[in-house]
N, C-alpha and C positions, 0 to 999 in steps of 0.2 A: 448522511455520513454523520458517524458518533466516535466522538472524543477519542484521540492517539493517546491520548495521558490524562490533561485535564479536563474531570467532566465539567469545568464550564464554561468550555467550547462549546459546549451543547447545544443548539440555537433553541431559542423560542418553539418557532415553528415546527423544528423537529421534534419537540417533545406534545406540541398541538397533537400531529397527523401520527405519534406513536401513538397515543390514546384515543383517537378517534379512530383509525382502520380497526378494521374486522380481525386480524390479522398480522402477525409479523415473521417474514423466514429470515432465519441467521444462521449467522454460520456456525456457530455454537452457542445454545439455548441458554446453557449453564450463565456462560458470559455476560450474554446479554438480559437475562434475567436478572444479573446484578445492577446493570447500569435503569433497568424498567424501575426495579423496585427502588433505589433511591432518586430518581424523579416522581416516586409514587402510580406508577402507569401497572395498570392490570389485565392489558393487550394479549391477547393469547397467543403462543410461539409455535413455531414449526420450524423442524430440522434443515438446513437448505444448505449444505455442501460441496466441494469438492468431489466427496465420493459417490454422491446420491445425487446428483445432479440432471442427470439423463432419464433418471426413472420417476423423482419429485418434480422435476422442470414439467411436462406437461399435467402434472396433477394441480398443479398452480399456474396454469394457463386455463383449465377448466375451472378451476373457483373464478379464474378473477372471468372467464365469459361468465359463468351465471350472475354476473354484476356484482361480486365483491369487490372492496378495496384488498390491497395488498402492499404490504412495506416490506421491500429486503435490504437488510445491513448485513454488513460483516462485521469482527471483531472490534476493530479501529479504523477509522477515516473510511473513504470512500468505497462503495459498492462496485466490484465489477472493475477494480485497478488489484492484480493480483490475485483475484481471488472470482467464485461462479458467479457476481451477480449481471457480468457482463452478459454470459449465455443466458441467463432469465429473462435480460431485457431484448435479446437477440429471439427470444419463441414470442415474447409478449408482441413486441414489433411485424413478426409475421400472422403474429394471430387478429392483427390489426384492433390491438389494445394501447392506451393510450401510456407514455411511459413519460413519465417526468420528476427531475433531479430536487431530492432534497439537500442540496449542499454544505459545506463543511467541511472540516479538517482533512490535511493528506499530509501523508506525512513527508514523500516525496520533495512539493512544492514549496512544506513548510521550509525545507533545509535547504532548497537552493534559493530562495532572498535571502537568505542569513551566509551563504557560503560564501559573497566574495566574490563570486564565478559569475558571469556571462551570463544574465535571465533572458535576452533578446531574443534566442533560437536555442532551444537543449530540443533533446527527446532523453523520452524512460525507457530503460531497458529491461531492469523489474531487476527479477533474483537470476544469475546466470543459471545455469542446468550443472549439474552435480557432478558429469564428466568431464576430464583435462580436452575429450578431442571436440564437444558440442560449445564447452567454453570459448577454445581456441575459433572455430568457426563463429562466431558471434561478433571476439572480439577484432577479428580479424575484417568482418564486416563495418566494423565500426570505427575504424583505426583511421582513417583521414576523414571520417564525420566533423565540421569544423562548430557545433555547436555542443553544448553541455551535456555533459549523458549522468542523467540521473540511475543508482542504483542501489538496490535495497538486499539487505547482507545480517543473515543472525548472527551470532555473538564467534561462536564456535568453528565458523565457518570463516569468518574476517578477514584474520590473514593469509591465509589461503589464494582468497580472491582476489588480498590488494596486490596478493606476489604474481597471480598471474593479468591479472587488469595493467599492473606497470611494465610486465614481462613482451606485453603484445601493445601497448598504447606508449611504452617509453614513461619509467622512472619521475622524468624531469617533468613530466607535466603538472600543474594546478592540480591539486585537489582538495575537499575540507570531508572531513566524518562528523556524522551528528549522531547522537547518543540520546537515548532515554527525552525528546523531542515533549516538549511542556510540562515536564515531569521533575519534580525537585531536583535530580542527579540532570539533570540538561545537559550536553558537551558536546560544544565543537574543535575538533583538532584538522586546522589547516597548514595546510604547505603543500613540498609535491609529494607525490606516491613514495616513493625512496623514504621522504621523512616518519609516512602516518605509518607507514610497513614497521620503521625503527621504533616508532613511539607504542605500537602495541604491539611489539617483539620486548619490549623491556616493560610496559602497562598490559596487565592480560585484559580483553574485553569484555566490558558487560552491555548488557543489556543490547535490543534491537537496533541495525545502524542505517544508517542511507551517507553512500559514498556520492559525492557531487564530484563527478570531474571535468575539467578545460576539454575545448575541442583542439581538432586538429590546427596549428599554425598556417 
């Protein structure tokens, strides 16, 4: 895991392991290079992302089978959550390679524990599809789920997504929208879905968002 904003959230173990590994597979090598430079780490980087995972994944497995260590990182947070790290883990497990976590930050859970909503039962939904039909299908499927729901969204899609969630799940559902987590302008907006939509209609959304929505009553 890499920091979702504040570089001080990097763990001692992660810094040590990144320096000791032979190769780091990174979602965006330019972004990860900045992180490595901050901690004076000079390990070789290779690109591994959503658009090259089917070609690059098998190459990385061959590298591992040759007896080398590999660390997989995403741009921020835990690899495998909304990025191709999960695919690499599947390939490695199928090949009999040991897969071990280097835990740390995760935006969804960080937002959940500060949302004020139930944390005993929850599910991660992530980014909704871009088409209205697919959004409706997923939201209809989870409408009766009693646990808290966790969504991710970009600022330019936030209002549309809140509107769609409110239309299917009900505008009176309690919710929280968290942005810029662990950064200087970290902010939580709490209320009903309708109230959140009104707030961001009046105040333009900025930064990446996590939306936490209460489960069905």
